[in-house]
PyMOL Python script that loads the backbone (N, CA, C, O; Angstrom):
from pymol import cmd

cmd.read_pdbstr("""\
ATOM      1  N   MET A   1    -104.835 140.628  -0.875  1.00  0.00           N
ATOM      2  CA  MET A   1    -106.064 140.860  -0.185  1.00  0.00           C
ATOM      3  C   MET A   1    -105.999 140.170   1.240  1.00  0.00           C
ATOM      4  O   MET A   1    -106.912 139.486   1.701  1.00  0.00           O
ATOM      5  N   GLU A   2    -104.866 140.426   1.840  1.00  0.00           N
ATOM      6  CA  GLU A   2    -104.557 139.852   3.112  1.00  0.00           C
ATOM      7  C   GLU A   2    -105.566 140.291   4.226  1.00  0.00           C
ATOM      8  O   GLU A   2    -105.912 139.493   5.097  1.00  0.00           O
ATOM      9  N   ASN A   3    -105.998 141.492   4.181  1.00  0.00           N
ATOM     10  CA  ASN A   3    -106.931 141.953   5.236  1.00  0.00           C
ATOM     11  C   ASN A   3    -108.431 141.810   4.861  1.00  0.00           C
ATOM     12  O   ASN A   3    -109.307 142.318   5.559  1.00  0.00           O
ATOM     13  N   GLY A   4    -108.694 141.112   3.752  1.00  0.00           N
ATOM     14  CA  GLY A   4    -110.005 140.887   3.341  1.00  0.00           C
ATOM     15  C   GLY A   4    -110.597 141.957   2.427  1.00  0.00           C
ATOM     16  O   GLY A   4    -111.705 141.792   1.917  1.00  0.00           O
ATOM     17  N   LEU A   5    -109.861 143.060   2.217  1.00  0.00           N
ATOM     18  CA  LEU A   5    -110.325 144.180   1.415  1.00  0.00           C
ATOM     19  C   LEU A   5    -109.626 144.125   0.060  1.00  0.00           C
ATOM     20  O   LEU A   5    -108.421 143.899  -0.052  1.00  0.00           O
ATOM     21  N   SER A   6    -110.418 144.336  -0.919  1.00  0.00           N
ATOM     22  CA  SER A   6    -109.848 144.266  -2.270  1.00  0.00           C
ATOM     23  C   SER A   6    -109.139 145.645  -2.538  1.00  0.00           C
ATOM     24  O   SER A   6    -109.475 146.683  -1.967  1.00  0.00           O
ATOM     25  N   PRO A   7    -108.134 145.554  -3.454  1.00  0.00           N
ATOM     26  CA  PRO A   7    -107.458 146.892  -3.810  1.00  0.00           C
ATOM     27  C   PRO A   7    -108.364 147.962  -4.281  1.00  0.00           C
ATOM     28  O   PRO A   7    -108.188 149.145  -3.991  1.00  0.00           O
ATOM     29  N   GLU A   8    -109.396 147.500  -5.059  1.00  0.00           N
ATOM     30  CA  GLU A   8    -110.392 148.465  -5.556  1.00  0.00           C
ATOM     31  C   GLU A   8    -111.153 149.110  -4.379  1.00  0.00           C
ATOM     32  O   GLU A   8    -111.378 150.321  -4.378  1.00  0.00           O
ATOM     33  N   TYR A   9    -111.517 148.362  -3.455  1.00  0.00           N
ATOM     34  CA  TYR A   9    -112.282 148.908  -2.318  1.00  0.00           C
ATOM     35  C   TYR A   9    -111.406 149.862  -1.506  1.00  0.00           C
ATOM     36  O   TYR A   9    -111.884 150.890  -1.026  1.00  0.00           O
ATOM     37  N   ILE A  10    -110.129 149.524  -1.354  1.00  0.00           N
ATOM     38  CA  ILE A  10    -109.170 150.406  -0.612  1.00  0.00           C
ATOM     39  C   ILE A  10    -108.994 151.692  -1.399  1.00  0.00           C
ATOM     40  O   ILE A  10    -108.963 152.769  -0.805  1.00  0.00           O
ATOM     41  N   ALA A  11    -108.874 151.608  -2.767  1.00  0.00           N
ATOM     42  CA  ALA A  11    -108.730 152.807  -3.553  1.00  0.00           C
ATOM     43  C   ALA A  11    -109.932 153.690  -3.443  1.00  0.00           C
ATOM     44  O   ALA A  11    -109.798 154.912  -3.377  1.00  0.00           O
ATOM     45  N   THR A  12    -111.120 153.100  -3.421  1.00  0.00           N
ATOM     46  CA  THR A  12    -112.341 153.875  -3.263  1.00  0.00           C
ATOM     47  C   THR A  12    -112.416 154.587  -1.927  1.00  0.00           C
ATOM     48  O   THR A  12    -112.815 155.750  -1.859  1.00  0.00           O
ATOM     49  N   LEU A  13    -112.046 153.915  -0.895  1.00  0.00           N
ATOM     50  CA  LEU A  13    -112.066 154.553   0.460  1.00  0.00           C
ATOM     51  C   LEU A  13    -110.987 155.741   0.443  1.00  0.00           C
ATOM     52  O   LEU A  13    -111.224 156.777   1.065  1.00  0.00           O
ATOM     53  N   GLN A  14    -109.928 155.591  -0.200  1.00  0.00           N
ATOM     54  CA  GLN A  14    -108.822 156.549  -0.204  1.00  0.00           C
ATOM     55  C   GLN A  14    -109.284 157.793  -0.956  1.00  0.00           C
ATOM     56  O   GLN A  14    -108.795 158.885  -0.669  1.00  0.00           O
ATOM     57  N   ARG A  15    -110.205 157.669  -1.905  1.00  0.00           N
ATOM     58  CA  ARG A  15    -110.668 158.764  -2.713  1.00  0.00           C
ATOM     59  C   ARG A  15    -111.799 159.504  -1.940  1.00  0.00           C
ATOM     60  O   ARG A  15    -112.118 160.639  -2.295  1.00  0.00           O
ATOM     61  N   MET A  16    -112.381 158.922  -0.944  1.00  0.00           N
ATOM     62  CA  MET A  16    -113.516 159.548  -0.304  1.00  0.00           C
ATOM     63  C   MET A  16    -112.999 160.617   0.676  1.00  0.00           C
ATOM     64  O   MET A  16    -111.902 160.505   1.223  1.00  0.00           O
ATOM     65  N   THR A  17    -113.812 161.639   0.875  1.00  0.00           N
ATOM     66  CA  THR A  17    -113.493 162.663   1.899  1.00  0.00           C
ATOM     67  C   THR A  17    -113.968 162.053   3.189  1.00  0.00           C
ATOM     68  O   THR A  17    -114.673 161.045   3.218  1.00  0.00           O
ATOM     69  N   GLY A  18    -113.523 162.753   4.338  1.00  0.00           N
ATOM     70  CA  GLY A  18    -113.932 162.279   5.651  1.00  0.00           C
ATOM     71  C   GLY A  18    -115.429 162.346   5.751  1.00  0.00           C
ATOM     72  O   GLY A  18    -116.047 161.412   6.262  1.00  0.00           O
ATOM     73  N   GLN A  19    -116.070 163.470   5.258  1.00  0.00           N
ATOM     74  CA  GLN A  19    -117.459 163.677   5.263  1.00  0.00           C
ATOM     75  C   GLN A  19    -118.206 162.547   4.560  1.00  0.00           C
ATOM     76  O   GLN A  19    -119.232 162.062   5.036  1.00  0.00           O
ATOM     77  N   GLN A  20    -117.645 162.133   3.380  1.00  0.00           N
ATOM     78  CA  GLN A  20    -118.300 161.005   2.600  1.00  0.00           C
ATOM     79  C   GLN A  20    -118.219 159.688   3.385  1.00  0.00           C
ATOM     80  O   GLN A  20    -119.177 158.915   3.419  1.00  0.00           O
ATOM     81  N   LYS A  21    -117.042 159.443   4.023  1.00  0.00           N
ATOM     82  CA  LYS A  21    -116.956 158.218   4.855  1.00  0.00           C
ATOM     83  C   LYS A  21    -117.915 158.257   6.051  1.00  0.00           C
ATOM     84  O   LYS A  21    -118.549 157.243   6.344  1.00  0.00           O
ATOM     85  N   LEU A  22    -118.037 159.346   6.722  1.00  0.00           N
ATOM     86  CA  LEU A  22    -118.917 159.424   7.828  1.00  0.00           C
ATOM     87  C   LEU A  22    -120.391 159.307   7.353  1.00  0.00           C
ATOM     88  O   LEU A  22    -121.195 158.659   8.023  1.00  0.00           O
ATOM     89  N   ARG A  23    -120.717 159.871   6.310  1.00  0.00           N
ATOM     90  CA  ARG A  23    -122.111 159.688   5.742  1.00  0.00           C
ATOM     91  C   ARG A  23    -122.372 158.286   5.394  1.00  0.00           C
ATOM     92  O   ARG A  23    -123.461 157.782   5.670  1.00  0.00           O
ATOM     93  N   THR A  24    -121.388 157.581   4.768  1.00  0.00           N
ATOM     94  CA  THR A  24    -121.541 156.205   4.455  1.00  0.00           C
ATOM     95  C   THR A  24    -121.712 155.306   5.695  1.00  0.00           C
ATOM     96  O   THR A  24    -122.506 154.366   5.736  1.00  0.00           O
ATOM     97  N   ALA A  25    -120.912 155.668   6.686  1.00  0.00           N
ATOM     98  CA  ALA A  25    -120.996 154.844   7.972  1.00  0.00           C
ATOM     99  C   ALA A  25    -122.301 155.026   8.644  1.00  0.00           C
ATOM    100  O   ALA A  25    -122.852 154.055   9.164  1.00  0.00           O
ATOM    101  N   PHE A  26    -122.850 156.242   8.670  1.00  0.00           N
ATOM    102  CA  PHE A  26    -124.220 156.507   9.193  1.00  0.00           C
ATOM    103  C   PHE A  26    -125.263 155.732   8.425  1.00  0.00           C
ATOM    104  O   PHE A  26    -126.183 155.160   9.008  1.00  0.00           O
ATOM    105  N   SER A  27    -125.117 155.715   7.111  1.00  0.00           N
ATOM    106  CA  SER A  27    -126.104 155.053   6.245  1.00  0.00           C
ATOM    107  C   SER A  27    -126.127 153.564   6.451  1.00  0.00           C
ATOM    108  O   SER A  27    -127.180 152.927   6.421  1.00  0.00           O
ATOM    109  N   LEU A  28    -124.881 152.988   6.672  1.00  0.00           N
ATOM    110  CA  LEU A  28    -124.801 151.582   6.909  1.00  0.00           C
ATOM    111  C   LEU A  28    -125.372 151.273   8.264  1.00  0.00           C
ATOM    112  O   LEU A  28    -126.081 150.277   8.406  1.00  0.00           O
ATOM    113  N   TYR A  29    -125.100 152.078   9.266  1.00  0.00           N
ATOM    114  CA  TYR A  29    -125.720 151.916  10.597  1.00  0.00           C
ATOM    115  C   TYR A  29    -127.175 151.806  10.627  1.00  0.00           C
ATOM    116  O   TYR A  29    -127.749 150.867  11.179  1.00  0.00           O
ATOM    117  N   TRP A  30    -127.831 152.863   9.972  1.00  0.00           N
ATOM    118  CA  TRP A  30    -129.309 152.903   9.958  1.00  0.00           C
ATOM    119  C   TRP A  30    -129.887 151.759   9.094  1.00  0.00           C
ATOM    120  O   TRP A  30    -130.979 151.267   9.378  1.00  0.00           O
ATOM    121  N   SER A  31    -129.196 151.357   8.098  1.00  0.00           N
ATOM    122  CA  SER A  31    -129.620 150.206   7.181  1.00  0.00           C
ATOM    123  C   SER A  31    -129.615 148.965   8.065  1.00  0.00           C
ATOM    124  O   SER A  31    -130.532 148.147   8.001  1.00  0.00           O
ATOM    125  N   ALA A  32    -128.619 148.834   8.857  1.00  0.00           N
ATOM    126  CA  ALA A  32    -128.470 147.624   9.734  1.00  0.00           C
ATOM    127  C   ALA A  32    -129.566 147.567  10.727  1.00  0.00           C
ATOM    128  O   ALA A  32    -130.093 146.488  10.997  1.00  0.00           O
ATOM    129  N   ARG A  33    -129.938 148.687  11.290  1.00  0.00           N
ATOM    130  CA  ARG A  33    -131.049 148.759  12.302  1.00  0.00           C
ATOM    131  C   ARG A  33    -132.363 148.422  11.595  1.00  0.00           C
ATOM    132  O   ARG A  33    -133.181 147.697  12.161  1.00  0.00           O
ATOM    133  N   LYS A  34    -132.586 148.902  10.424  1.00  0.00           N
ATOM    134  CA  LYS A  34    -133.803 148.575   9.656  1.00  0.00           C
ATOM    135  C   LYS A  34    -133.969 147.109   9.378  1.00  0.00           C
ATOM    136  O   LYS A  34    -135.041 146.516   9.503  1.00  0.00           O
ATOM    137  N   LEU A  35    -132.729 146.511   8.956  1.00  0.00           N
ATOM    138  CA  LEU A  35    -132.712 145.080   8.694  1.00  0.00           C
ATOM    139  C   LEU A  35    -133.044 144.284   9.939  1.00  0.00           C
ATOM    140  O   LEU A  35    -133.772 143.292   9.895  1.00  0.00           O
ATOM    141  N   LYS A  36    -132.492 144.745  11.050  1.00  0.00           N
ATOM    142  CA  LYS A  36    -132.646 144.012  12.329  1.00  0.00           C
ATOM    143  C   LYS A  36    -134.205 144.075  12.767  1.00  0.00           C
ATOM    144  O   LYS A  36    -134.800 143.113  13.251  1.00  0.00           O
ATOM    145  N   ALA A  37    -134.732 145.245  12.548  1.00  0.00           N
ATOM    146  CA  ALA A  37    -136.156 145.470  12.851  1.00  0.00           C
ATOM    147  C   ALA A  37    -137.058 144.519  11.937  1.00  0.00           C
ATOM    148  O   ALA A  37    -137.996 143.874  12.404  1.00  0.00           O
ATOM    149  N   ALA A  38    -136.727 144.495  10.738  1.00  0.00           N
ATOM    150  CA  ALA A  38    -137.536 143.583   9.847  1.00  0.00           C
ATOM    151  C   ALA A  38    -137.398 142.200  10.246  1.00  0.00           C
ATOM    152  O   ALA A  38    -138.403 141.489  10.257  1.00  0.00           O
ATOM    153  N   ALA A  39    -136.166 141.694  10.606  1.00  0.00           N
ATOM    154  CA  ALA A  39    -136.005 140.347  11.085  1.00  0.00           C
ATOM    155  C   ALA A  39    -136.809 140.054  12.373  1.00  0.00           C
ATOM    156  O   ALA A  39    -137.440 139.005  12.502  1.00  0.00           O
ATOM    157  N   LEU A  40    -136.766 141.021  13.327  1.00  0.00           N
ATOM    158  CA  LEU A  40    -137.490 140.817  14.528  1.00  0.00           C
ATOM    159  C   LEU A  40    -139.034 140.810  14.277  1.00  0.00           C
ATOM    160  O   LEU A  40    -139.777 140.062  14.914  1.00  0.00           O
ATOM    161  N   GLN A  41    -139.451 141.614  13.390  1.00  0.00           N
ATOM    162  CA  GLN A  41    -140.910 141.585  13.063  1.00  0.00           C
ATOM    163  C   GLN A  41    -141.289 140.257  12.511  1.00  0.00           C
ATOM    164  O   GLN A  41    -142.364 139.750  12.829  1.00  0.00           O
ATOM    165  N   LEU A  42    -140.446 139.656  11.685  1.00  0.00           N
ATOM    166  CA  LEU A  42    -140.759 138.344  11.173  1.00  0.00           C
ATOM    167  C   LEU A  42    -140.708 137.208  12.267  1.00  0.00           C
ATOM    168  O   LEU A  42    -141.517 136.281  12.227  1.00  0.00           O
ATOM    169  N   GLN A  43    -139.798 137.295  13.185  1.00  0.00           N
ATOM    170  CA  GLN A  43    -139.658 136.342  14.280  1.00  0.00           C
ATOM    171  C   GLN A  43    -140.730 136.575  15.281  1.00  0.00           C
ATOM    172  O   GLN A  43    -141.131 135.622  15.948  1.00  0.00           O
ATOM    173  N   HIS A  44    -141.222 137.753  15.440  1.00  0.00           N
ATOM    174  CA  HIS A  44    -142.178 138.049  16.471  1.00  0.00           C
ATOM    175  C   HIS A  44    -143.352 138.858  15.954  1.00  0.00           C
ATOM    176  O   HIS A  44    -143.509 140.022  16.322  1.00  0.00           O
ATOM    177  N   PRO A  45    -144.184 138.257  15.101  1.00  0.00           N
ATOM    178  CA  PRO A  45    -145.307 138.950  14.524  1.00  0.00           C
ATOM    179  C   PRO A  45    -146.348 139.579  15.519  1.00  0.00           C
ATOM    180  O   PRO A  45    -147.113 140.486  15.193  1.00  0.00           O
ATOM    181  N   ASP A  46    -146.301 139.026  16.722  1.00  0.00           N
ATOM    182  CA  ASP A  46    -147.245 139.528  17.720  1.00  0.00           C
ATOM    183  C   ASP A  46    -146.701 140.752  18.440  1.00  0.00           C
ATOM    184  O   ASP A  46    -147.443 141.376  19.199  1.00  0.00           O
ATOM    185  N   TRP A  47    -145.441 141.126  18.239  1.00  0.00           N
ATOM    186  CA  TRP A  47    -144.905 142.363  18.891  1.00  0.00           C
ATOM    187  C   TRP A  47    -145.406 143.620  18.230  1.00  0.00           C
ATOM    188  O   TRP A  47    -145.632 143.658  17.020  1.00  0.00           O
ATOM    189  N   SER A  48    -145.579 144.654  19.037  1.00  0.00           N
ATOM    190  CA  SER A  48    -145.959 145.953  18.499  1.00  0.00           C
ATOM    191  C   SER A  48    -144.717 146.610  17.880  1.00  0.00           C
ATOM    192  O   SER A  48    -143.588 146.178  18.113  1.00  0.00           O
ATOM    193  N   GLN A  49    -144.953 147.659  17.090  1.00  0.00           N
ATOM    194  CA  GLN A  49    -143.834 148.407  16.517  1.00  0.00           C
ATOM    195  C   GLN A  49    -142.915 148.905  17.626  1.00  0.00           C
ATOM    196  O   GLN A  49    -141.691 148.885  17.500  1.00  0.00           O
ATOM    197  N   ARG A  50    -143.544 149.358  18.729  1.00  0.00           N
ATOM    198  CA  ARG A  50    -142.726 149.934  19.866  1.00  0.00           C
ATOM    199  C   ARG A  50    -141.879 148.763  20.504  1.00  0.00           C
ATOM    200  O   ARG A  50    -140.713 149.008  20.811  1.00  0.00           O
ATOM    201  N   GLN A  51    -142.359 147.613  20.702  1.00  0.00           N
ATOM    202  CA  GLN A  51    -141.576 146.490  21.138  1.00  0.00           C
ATOM    203  C   GLN A  51    -140.363 146.204  20.226  1.00  0.00           C
ATOM    204  O   GLN A  51    -139.239 145.989  20.680  1.00  0.00           O
ATOM    205  N   VAL A  52    -140.662 146.213  18.913  1.00  0.00           N
ATOM    206  CA  VAL A  52    -139.543 145.984  17.954  1.00  0.00           C
ATOM    207  C   VAL A  52    -138.481 147.038  18.072  1.00  0.00           C
ATOM    208  O   VAL A  52    -137.286 146.749  18.138  1.00  0.00           O
ATOM    209  N   GLU A  53    -138.946 148.281  18.099  1.00  0.00           N
ATOM    210  CA  GLU A  53    -138.015 149.438  18.161  1.00  0.00           C
ATOM    211  C   GLU A  53    -137.155 149.372  19.458  1.00  0.00           C
ATOM    212  O   GLU A  53    -135.952 149.630  19.441  1.00  0.00           O
ATOM    213  N   ASP A  54    -137.835 149.014  20.583  1.00  0.00           N
ATOM    214  CA  ASP A  54    -137.173 148.883  21.951  1.00  0.00           C
ATOM    215  C   ASP A  54    -136.085 147.802  21.825  1.00  0.00           C
ATOM    216  O   ASP A  54    -134.937 148.000  22.225  1.00  0.00           O
ATOM    217  N   GLN A  55    -136.490 146.641  21.249  1.00  0.00           N
ATOM    218  CA  GLN A  55    -135.508 145.500  21.094  1.00  0.00           C
ATOM    219  C   GLN A  55    -134.345 145.837  20.272  1.00  0.00           C
ATOM    220  O   GLN A  55    -133.225 145.476  20.634  1.00  0.00           O
ATOM    221  N   VAL A  56    -134.544 146.573  19.078  1.00  0.00           N
ATOM    222  CA  VAL A  56    -133.468 146.983  18.215  1.00  0.00           C
ATOM    223  C   VAL A  56    -132.555 147.999  19.047  1.00  0.00           C
ATOM    224  O   VAL A  56    -131.332 147.988  18.907  1.00  0.00           O
ATOM    225  N   LYS A  57    -133.145 148.796  19.840  1.00  0.00           N
ATOM    226  CA  LYS A  57    -132.367 149.841  20.531  1.00  0.00           C
ATOM    227  C   LYS A  57    -131.419 149.064  21.533  1.00  0.00           C
ATOM    228  O   LYS A  57    -130.233 149.370  21.656  1.00  0.00           O
ATOM    229  N   GLN A  58    -132.018 148.044  22.236  1.00  0.00           N
ATOM    230  CA  GLN A  58    -131.237 147.284  23.125  1.00  0.00           C
ATOM    231  C   GLN A  58    -130.135 146.540  22.456  1.00  0.00           C
ATOM    232  O   GLN A  58    -128.988 146.534  22.903  1.00  0.00           O
ATOM    233  N   ILE A  59    -130.502 145.913  21.380  1.00  0.00           N
ATOM    234  CA  ILE A  59    -129.422 145.105  20.591  1.00  0.00           C
ATOM    235  C   ILE A  59    -128.225 146.034  20.158  1.00  0.00           C
ATOM    236  O   ILE A  59    -127.061 145.667  20.317  1.00  0.00           O
ATOM    237  N   PHE A  60    -128.535 147.179  19.637  1.00  0.00           N
ATOM    238  CA  PHE A  60    -127.459 148.001  19.162  1.00  0.00           C
ATOM    239  C   PHE A  60    -126.739 148.728  20.317  1.00  0.00           C
ATOM    240  O   PHE A  60    -125.577 149.114  20.190  1.00  0.00           O
ATOM    241  N   LEU A  61    -127.461 148.908  21.457  1.00  0.00           N
ATOM    242  CA  LEU A  61    -126.827 149.500  22.559  1.00  0.00           C
ATOM    243  C   LEU A  61    -125.687 148.579  23.143  1.00  0.00           C
ATOM    244  O   LEU A  61    -124.619 149.026  23.563  1.00  0.00           O
ATOM    245  N   HIS A  62    -126.019 147.285  23.123  1.00  0.00           N
ATOM    246  CA  HIS A  62    -125.038 146.347  23.702  1.00  0.00           C
ATOM    247  C   HIS A  62    -124.214 145.628  22.671  1.00  0.00           C
ATOM    248  O   HIS A  62    -123.511 144.672  23.000  1.00  0.00           O
ATOM    249  N   ALA A  63    -124.279 146.046  21.476  1.00  0.00           N
ATOM    250  CA  ALA A  63    -123.494 145.357  20.385  1.00  0.00           C
ATOM    251  C   ALA A  63    -121.983 145.677  20.590  1.00  0.00           C
ATOM    252  O   ALA A  63    -121.579 146.718  21.109  1.00  0.00           O
ATOM    253  N   SER A  64    -121.252 144.749  20.163  1.00  0.00           N
ATOM    254  CA  SER A  64    -119.742 144.916  20.131  1.00  0.00           C
ATOM    255  C   SER A  64    -119.224 144.202  18.882  1.00  0.00           C
ATOM    256  O   SER A  64    -119.839 143.305  18.305  1.00  0.00           O
ATOM    257  N   SER A  65    -118.084 144.666  18.536  1.00  0.00           N
ATOM    258  CA  SER A  65    -117.409 144.043  17.294  1.00  0.00           C
ATOM    259  C   SER A  65    -116.172 143.309  17.640  1.00  0.00           C
ATOM    260  O   SER A  65    -115.516 142.755  16.758  1.00  0.00           O
TER     261      SER A  65
END
""", "prot")
cmd.dss("prot")
cmd.show_as("cartoon", "prot")
cmd.util.cbc("prot")
cmd.orient("prot")
């Protein structure tokens, strides 16, 4: 597990089609945005939904890995 990925996880990825991998990536992306929005709502209860959405958009626009 030198790269941090278990053999089982690698095998699962190898069995997935490109379409399945892409669908999973999109699902993870939108889940991350929802989690960030929920965290921002807790940190800033006075913000409107629009302010939260705008901040999430900015965060993900400037994110890097």
